[in-house]
N, C-alpha and C positions, 0 to 999 in steps of 0.2 A: 680494793676495787677490782671487779671482774674484768679480765682482758678477753676481748672477743677477736678471734682470728677465723676468717672464712676461707676455706680452701676452695678454689674456684676454677672454672674454665670460662674464658672471656664471654662467650655468647650463650652460655647455658641458661635456659629459661628457669630451671629449678633454682639455680644460684640467684638469679635475678629476683625471685620471690623473697628470698631471705635478705637480700640487700635492701629491698623495699621496706621490710619490717624493721631492720636495724635503723634505717633512716627515719622511719615514722617514730621510732622510739627515741630518737636523738642520741643514738649510741655511736661512739667512735669505734672503728674496727679496722683491723689489718686484713689485707687480702694477700693470698699467695696463689698464683696461677700455675696450673700444671698442664702438661701436654697429655691429653686423653689417649693419644696414639702411642705414647711412651710413658706409661705411668710409673713414677718412682716407687721403689720398694717401701719407703717410709709411708707413702700414701696408702698403699695396699694393706698395710698393717693396721691402719686406723679406719679404713673404709671397707667393710666386709664384702660389699657388692661392687667395689671398684668404681663408685659413682660419686659425683659432686652434687650438692655441696656437702662439706663436712664443716661443722662449726667446732672449733677448739676453744674451750673455756678453761683458762688456767691449766692447760695441758691435758684436759679431759675432752676427748672427741665425741661429738654427737653427729649422727648421720641421718639422712632423709629430711627433705625440706619441710614437710608438714610437721614432723616431730620438732625440728629446730624452731620453727615459727611459734608453735604452741609453747615451747620452753621459754622463748624470748618474751612472750606475753605474760608468762608467770613471773619471770625474773624481773621484768621491768613493767609493772602493772599499769602504768599511766603513759600514754593514753591506752585504755583497754581496747583490744582489737577482736575480742570474742564476746558474744552476748553473755550477759549474766544469767539469763533464764536458761535452765537446763535443756528445755525442749528446743529453744531457738539455737542454742549452742550445738545440739545434736544435728539440727537441720543444717547449720553452717558446715559442720564436719562432713555431712552427707554430700553437699555440693562440691566440697574440696575433693572428696573421693571420686565424684563423677568426673571432675576435670582431669584428675590423674589417670583414671581407668578408661574413660570414654573419649573425651575431647582431645587430649594431647596425643594419644595413640593414633587417632584418626588424622590429625594434622601431620604427625610424623610419617604415616603411611603415604600421605599425599606428597609431602615435601621431598621425601627420600625414596621415591618410587624406582630410582635407578633405571630409568628408561622403560619401565614396564607400564604400558598404557593401561592395561586392565587393573593393575594395582593402584595406579593414580586415580582412576575413575572410582574404584571401590572406596578409596580414601575420601575422595570428593563427596561421594554420597553419604558416607558416615559423618563427615564434618557438617554437612547441611542438616542432617537429621539431628545431630547433637545441638547445633545452633538453634534449630527450631524449638527444641525442648527448653533450652535456656531462655529464648525469647518469650516463650509462653509463661515461664515462671516470672520473669522480670516484668511482664505486662500485668501480672496478677497482683503485684505489690501495691500497697496503699501509699507508700512513700518511697523516697529515693534520695539521691541519685545512685547510691551504691547498692550492693547486692542485698544487704540486710537492712537497708534503711538510709538514714541521713549520715551515719558515721562510717568512715572508711575502716575496713576490718581485714581479718586474715583471709576471708574468701576473696576479697578484692585483690589482695597481694598475690593470691594464687592464680587469678585469672588475668591479671594485667599483662603478663608476657605474651599472651595471645595477641593483644592489640598493639603492643610495641613492635610486633613483627608484621603488623598488617600492611605497612607500606611495602614490604617485600612481596606480600601476597598480591597487592595491586600491580606491582611491576610484572608479575608473571600472569596477569590477566584474570585473577580470581576474586575480584571485588564483588562478583555476582553471588558469592557464597553468603553474603549478608543482605542480599537484595530483598526488600520487603520486610525485613526483620527490624522494625523501627525501635523497639525497646532495647534490643541487643546493641544496635548501632549507637543509641544515646548513652547506653552504659559504657561502651567502649570509649566514647568521646569524653565522658566524665573521668574515666581512669587516666586517659592520656593527658588530661589537664592537671592531674595530681602532681605536685612537685616531687614527691618521693619516687613516683613512677618515672618521671623524666630523669631524675638524678641517678636512678639505679640502672638505666640502660647502658649497655656497652657502647663505647665510642664507635661511630660509623656502623651501628648495628644493621641497618638495612643493607648496606654494601656487603658486609660480612655474611649476612643471611643469604643473599643472592649468590655469592661465591660458593657457599656451602651447598646450596640447592643445586647449582650448576655442576659442582664437583660430584656430588652423589648421583645426580641424574645421569651424568656421563660415564659413571663407573659401570663395569660389566655386571650384568645381573647374576 
């Protein structure tokens, strides 16, 4: 039997994605938490980019959350979390890349502006533009409530950490970033109701996020 071990940092959204998939697949897994400010040598040997998550399968390390999640879908085929149709599967991958390359960098720019008002506003504008594009796609679907239709999939696991952090965004007065984006708002609500999304969250996530934002924002630029 394959043994899954997830190398993690408590509040990392990328780790949260893989926790969601493991839970959806009904897989038991071990977690080992590391300090990203003081990365152990053994971790740097198995994570070429020095980032989490790393999934260790019977002593074989795999890094990058998108790669990990696709591998899990192949190793544990039920429930399937990627479309069977090749075009729909490519479309799903495209929206995962969009989140990785556009949405999360914009959020990070805003969250960790380090007291730089111009950087924060640039991030805010980028988030809103990214959210408007997402809302447009979600509004064009013929079914739902999830990204690719009625079934929860890898795209949903990829986007869920945005919404599990949304309580922290409201605390810092940024609820207007989704104002008028009804399809995106409904999508976020559907994700937050998913048991795997609830279970995968770090304990006291909102408090920890607010502390992190405050720390980064107060740091010297």
